[in-house]
Backbone as JSON, one array per atom type, in Angstrom:
{
  "sequence": "MNIGVILNITVFASAILLVLLILLQQRGASLGSGFGGSGELNTERRGLERSLYNATIVMAVIFVLSILSILIVL",
  "N": [[134.51, 163.32, 68.71], [136.8, 165.97, 68.92], [140.35, 166.07, 68.27], [141.75, 167.9, 69.78], [140.13, 168.26, 72.03], [140.27, 165.74, 73.18], [143.0, 165.64, 73.8], [143.13, 167.73, 75.65], [141.55, 166.68, 77.72], [143.14, 164.51, 78.38], [145.45, 165.81, 79.36], [144.38, 167.12, 81.59], [143.41, 164.95, 83.16], [145.78, 163.46, 83.54], [147.28, 165.31, 84.96], [145.85, 165.57, 87.37], [146.03, 162.91, 88.32], [148.81, 162.72, 88.56], [149.38, 164.57, 90.59], [148.02, 163.32, 92.71], [149.48, 160.91, 92.89], [151.98, 161.88, 93.64], [151.37, 162.97, 96.12], [150.72, 160.68, 97.52], [153.08, 159.44, 98.04], [155.14, 158.79, 100.71], [157.79, 159.9, 102.28], [159.68, 160.3, 104.95], [157.65, 161.49, 106.88], [157.25, 163.74, 108.46], [157.12, 167.33, 108.95], [159.52, 168.6, 109.45], [161.41, 167.0, 108.22], [161.21, 167.68, 105.61], [162.69, 169.95, 105.41], [165.26, 169.14, 105.82], [165.64, 168.13, 108.37], [165.62, 165.51, 109.15], [167.46, 162.64, 110.09], [167.52, 160.24, 108.85], [168.26, 157.94, 106.2], [166.96, 156.76, 103.41], [167.56, 154.48, 100.98], [166.65, 152.53, 99.26], [163.83, 151.51, 97.48], [160.91, 149.62, 98.11], [158.35, 147.23, 97.41], [155.1, 148.54, 97.61], [155.86, 151.21, 97.63], [157.83, 151.36, 95.65], [156.27, 150.75, 93.42], [154.52, 152.94, 93.39], [156.38, 154.95, 92.91], [157.35, 154.25, 90.34], [154.95, 154.45, 88.91], [154.49, 157.16, 89.18], [156.56, 158.24, 87.67], [155.88, 157.28, 85.11], [153.39, 158.55, 84.78], [154.21, 161.22, 84.81], [155.68, 161.33, 82.45], [153.64, 160.8, 80.59], [152.08, 163.08, 81.03], [153.84, 165.17, 80.23], [154.28, 164.47, 77.54], [151.68, 164.7, 76.54], [151.23, 167.43, 76.87], [153.18, 168.45, 75.11], [152.21, 167.38, 72.72], [149.84, 168.77, 72.48], [150.87, 171.31, 71.98], [152.03, 170.88, 69.51], [149.92, 169.96, 67.84], [147.83, 171.87, 68.11]],
  "CA": [[135.26, 164.29, 69.49], [137.95, 166.58, 68.28], [141.62, 165.64, 68.87], [142.1, 168.9, 70.79], [139.36, 167.98, 73.25], [140.84, 164.52, 73.76], [144.29, 166.0, 74.4], [142.87, 168.53, 76.86], [141.09, 165.76, 78.76], [144.32, 163.73, 78.78], [146.29, 166.67, 80.19], [143.7, 167.35, 82.87], [143.38, 163.7, 83.93], [147.14, 163.09, 83.95], [147.72, 166.26, 85.98], [145.21, 165.18, 88.63], [146.63, 161.65, 88.77], [150.19, 162.98, 88.95], [149.34, 165.21, 91.91], [147.64, 162.29, 93.68], [150.59, 159.98, 93.06], [153.03, 162.56, 94.4], [150.92, 163.11, 97.5], [150.68, 159.36, 98.15], [154.43, 159.02, 98.42], [155.51, 159.27, 102.05], [159.18, 159.71, 102.67], [159.89, 161.24, 106.04], [156.31, 162.06, 106.92], [157.14, 164.95, 109.28], [157.41, 168.58, 108.26], [160.93, 168.91, 109.63], [162.24, 166.25, 107.29], [161.18, 168.39, 104.34], [163.72, 170.98, 105.46], [166.54, 168.55, 106.14], [165.74, 167.84, 109.79], [165.62, 164.07, 109.42], [168.76, 162.02, 109.94], [167.38, 158.95, 108.19], [168.59, 157.89, 104.79], [166.35, 155.63, 102.74], [168.17, 154.4, 99.67], [166.04, 151.51, 98.43], [162.37, 151.46, 97.51], [160.42, 148.25, 98.04], [156.91, 146.98, 97.45], [154.17, 149.55, 97.13], [156.6, 152.46, 97.42], [158.47, 151.25, 94.34], [155.21, 150.82, 92.41], [154.09, 154.34, 93.33], [157.47, 155.72, 92.29], [157.33, 153.97, 88.91], [153.72, 155.01, 88.35], [154.66, 158.61, 89.12], [157.42, 158.53, 86.51], [155.09, 157.04, 83.9], [152.38, 159.6, 84.67], [154.9, 162.46, 84.45], [156.0, 161.23, 81.02], [152.37, 160.97, 79.87], [151.71, 164.49, 81.16], [154.72, 166.0, 79.39], [154.01, 164.15, 76.13], [150.39, 165.26, 76.16], [151.42, 168.89, 76.72], [153.92, 168.66, 73.86], [151.34, 167.07, 71.58], [148.92, 169.91, 72.32], [151.62, 172.4, 71.36], [152.28, 170.54, 68.1], [148.66, 169.84, 67.11], [147.06, 173.11, 68.1]],
  "C": [[136.48, 164.75, 68.71], [139.23, 166.13, 68.99], [142.07, 166.63, 69.94], [141.39, 168.67, 72.11], [139.92, 166.75, 73.95], [142.18, 164.82, 74.43], [144.1, 166.84, 75.66], [142.4, 167.66, 78.01], [142.26, 164.93, 79.28], [145.24, 164.54, 79.69], [145.67, 166.86, 81.57], [143.74, 166.09, 83.74], [144.78, 163.31, 84.41], [147.68, 164.05, 85.0], [147.13, 165.9, 87.34], [145.83, 163.91, 89.18], [148.07, 161.84, 89.23], [150.26, 163.63, 90.33], [149.0, 164.18, 92.98], [148.78, 161.31, 93.94], [151.73, 160.61, 93.86], [152.64, 162.67, 95.87], [150.88, 161.77, 98.24], [152.05, 158.88, 98.61], [154.79, 159.64, 99.76], [156.96, 158.94, 102.34], [159.47, 160.75, 103.73], [158.64, 162.06, 106.28], [156.22, 163.35, 107.74], [157.54, 166.18, 108.47], [158.9, 168.93, 108.36], [161.83, 168.17, 108.66], [162.24, 166.9, 105.91], [162.23, 169.48, 104.26], [165.06, 170.44, 105.91], [166.7, 168.17, 107.59], [165.84, 166.37, 110.12], [167.01, 163.5, 109.18], [168.7, 160.68, 109.24], [167.74, 159.05, 106.72], [168.0, 156.62, 104.2], [166.88, 155.56, 101.32], [167.48, 153.41, 98.74], [164.53, 151.52, 98.61], [161.94, 150.01, 97.35], [158.91, 148.24, 98.03], [156.09, 148.09, 96.84], [154.86, 150.88, 96.85], [157.28, 152.48, 96.06], [157.43, 151.37, 93.23], [154.69, 152.25, 92.26], [155.12, 155.21, 92.63], [157.47, 155.51, 90.77], [156.09, 154.53, 88.23], [153.8, 156.53, 88.24], [155.52, 159.01, 87.93], [156.64, 158.36, 85.21], [154.05, 158.14, 83.71], [153.02, 160.94, 84.31], [155.26, 162.47, 82.97], [154.74, 161.42, 80.18], [151.93, 162.43, 79.89], [152.54, 165.37, 80.22], [154.45, 165.74, 77.91], [152.67, 164.71, 75.67], [150.46, 166.78, 76.02], [152.14, 169.21, 75.41], [153.06, 168.38, 72.63], [150.29, 168.17, 71.38], [149.63, 171.06, 71.63], [151.84, 172.14, 69.87], [150.98, 170.56, 67.29], [147.92, 171.15, 67.01], [147.98, 174.24, 67.8]]
}
């Protein structure tokens, strides 16, 4: 396989996983909280929420690095 094909597959897979990880995070599950309607303030992540948050950051870094590597290689 060509390095360009591998990088394209990496970008596609990391984009799909990044979207899924973002959608799995539930903070203020109602629609009104997205527009500032919620009075709750959650300041600390624990357990699975913390793992999802860290995995989202790692996947975002992988996505950005793969995009940059495509720009450099191709």
